[in-house]
N, C-alpha and C positions, 0 to 999 in steps of 0.2 A: 365386816369380817367375822365378828363375833356371832352376829346373828345367823350367819350361815352355818356356823358349827353348832349353835343351838338347835336349829332345825335339823340338822343331819343327826343330831344326838336323839332329838324326839322320835325321829322317824325310825331309827333303829330300834329304840325301845318298843315302839310298837310292832314292829317286824318280830322282834325276839318273843314278845308275848304271843303273838299270833302261832309261830312256831312251836312254842311250848304247848299251847292248847290243842293243835292238831296232833301232836305226838301223843299226849294223854289220851285223847278222844281215840285215836287208832288203837293204842295199847289195850284199852278197856274193851274195845268192840272185839279185837281179836281174842281176847281171853273169854269173853262170854261165847262166841262162836265156837271155840274149842271145847269148852265145857259142854255146851248143849250139844254137839257133835258126839262127844264121847259118851254123854248121858244116853242119847238115843240109840247108839249102837248097843249099849250094855243093857238098858231097861226096856226099849220101845214104848216110852210113855211121856206123853206131852207134858204132863203135870211135873214129872221128875226133870225133865228137860229145862223147864221154866225154872224151877227151884235151883238147879244146878248153875243154870245161867246167871242167876242173881248172885250166886257165890263165886262165879267165875274161876279166878285163878286159884282159889282155895280148893275147889272140887278137882281142878286139874292136878295140882300137888298131890291131893289125896289119892287120886286114881294112879298116879305115878308110883306113888310109895307102896300101894297095896297090891298092884299087879306084878 
């Protein structure tokens, strides 16, 4: 009985780790895409879009505060 509980506990820990990684990965991706889109619509420059994509959420917040 104890082994079954230990196995279930290990499986739940693995599932939680996988869920956390996917949430973080999706959040970072969305922020970068949003920053690149905003940058392209304002500057029409691939170089600036790449730079703003690296800063992602910082640029999005800056844009929101200055517009």
